[in-house]
C-alpha positions in Angstrom: 6.7 -6.1 5.9 9.1 -4.4 8.2 8.5 -1.8 10.9 10.8 1.2 11.4 12.5 2.0 14.7 11.3 5.0 16.7 14.3 7.1 15.5 13.0 6.9 11.9 9.4 7.7 12.5 9.1 11.3 11.2 6.5 12.2 8.6 8.9 11.8 5.6 9.7 8.2 6.7 6.1 7.2 7.4 4.6 8.4 4.1 6.4 6.9 1.2 5.8 4.4 -1.5 5.2 1.0 0.1 4.0 2.5 3.4 1.2 0.5 5.0 -1.7 2.1 6.7 -4.9 0.9 8.4 -7.7 2.8 6.7 -11.5 2.9 6.3 -12.5 2.6 2.7 -15.8 3.5 1.0 -18.4 0.8 0.3 -17.7 0.7 -3.5 -14.1 -0.4 -2.9 -13.2 -2.9 -0.2 -15.7 -1.7 2.4 -14.6 -1.2 6.0 -11.3 -1.2 7.9 -8.4 -2.8 6.2 -4.8 -2.3 5.2 -3.8 -0.1 2.3 -0.4 0.3 0.6 0.8 3.6 -0.8 1.4 3.2 -4.5 2.4 6.8 -5.3 6.1 7.3 -6.1 7.8 8.9 -3.1 9.0 11.8 -5.1 5.5 12.7 -6.1 3.8 12.6 -2.7 1.7 15.7 -2.1 -1.5 16.3 -0.2 -3.1 13.3 -2.0 -1.6 9.8 -2.6 -2.8 6.7 -4.4 -3.3 3.7 -2.2 -4.2 0.1 -3.0 -6.4 -1.9 -0.5 -5.4 -5.4 0.5 -7.2 -8.7 0.8 -6.4 -11.9 2.5 -8.9 -13.8 0.3 -8.2 -12.4 -3.2 -7.0 -14.8 -5.8 -3.4 -14.7 -7.1 -2.7 -12.5 -10.1 0.3 -10.9 -11.7 -1.3 -7.5 -10.8 -1.9 -8.5 -7.2 1.5 -8.7 -5.5 1.7 -10.5 -2.3 2.8 -9.0 1.0 2.9 -10.1 4.6 1.3 -7.6 6.9 1.2 -8.3 10.7 2.0 -11.9 10.1 -0.8 -12.5 7.5 -0.3 -13.1 3.8 -2.4 -10.8 1.7 -2.7 -9.5 -1.9 -2.4 -5.8 -2.9 -5.4 -5.0 -5.1 -4.0 -2.7 -7.7 -7.3 -2.8 -9.7 -9.0 -1.0 -6.7 -6.5 1.8 -6.3 -7.9 5.1 -5.1 -6.8 8.6 -4.2 -6.7 9.4 -0.5 -6.0 12.7 1.3 -2.8 12.2 3.3 -4.6 13.6 6.4 -6.7 10.4 6.4 -3.5 8.2 6.7 -3.1 8.3 10.5 -2.6 4.7 11.5 0.8 3.7 10.1 1.5 0.0 10.3 4.9 -0.4 8.6 6.5 -0.5 5.2 6.9 -3.2 2.5 10.2 -5.0 2.6 12.5 -4.7 -0.4 11.3 -7.9 -2.1 7.6 -6.8 -1.6 8.4 -3.3 -2.9 10.0 -4.8 -6.0 7.0 -7.0 -6.6 4.7 -3.9 -6.2 6.8 -2.0 -8.8 6.7 -4.9 -11.2 2.9 -5.3 -10.8 2.3 -1.5 -11.2 4.3 -1.5 -14.5 2.3 -4.5 -15.7 -1.0 -3.0 -14.6 -0.4 0.3 -16.3 0.9 -1.4 -19.5 4.5 -0.2 -19.1 6.2 -3.6 -19.6 
């Protein structure tokens, strides 16, 4: 994960594919406060985006790419993706680095049967 400098912190920079937010998720997903990664392609971001929650204890899988967020290794849980109103994404943490973003793209293609 990398953080952006203050000069790059406008809304268009913060909300893009690979952006990481601290969110509160409903009980039927990964309950409580956790990190979530935006999975919606940047060119399709509107008032709602698809995010995938993360877990530090999830088992490895081809559809669970790994990322380091705030110094902790975690898995992005694509099987638990959900739609979130962008107004709920207020606590921006950072953005996946290029290697992590490539892994997310590969896992999304596999998860959706596009490989």
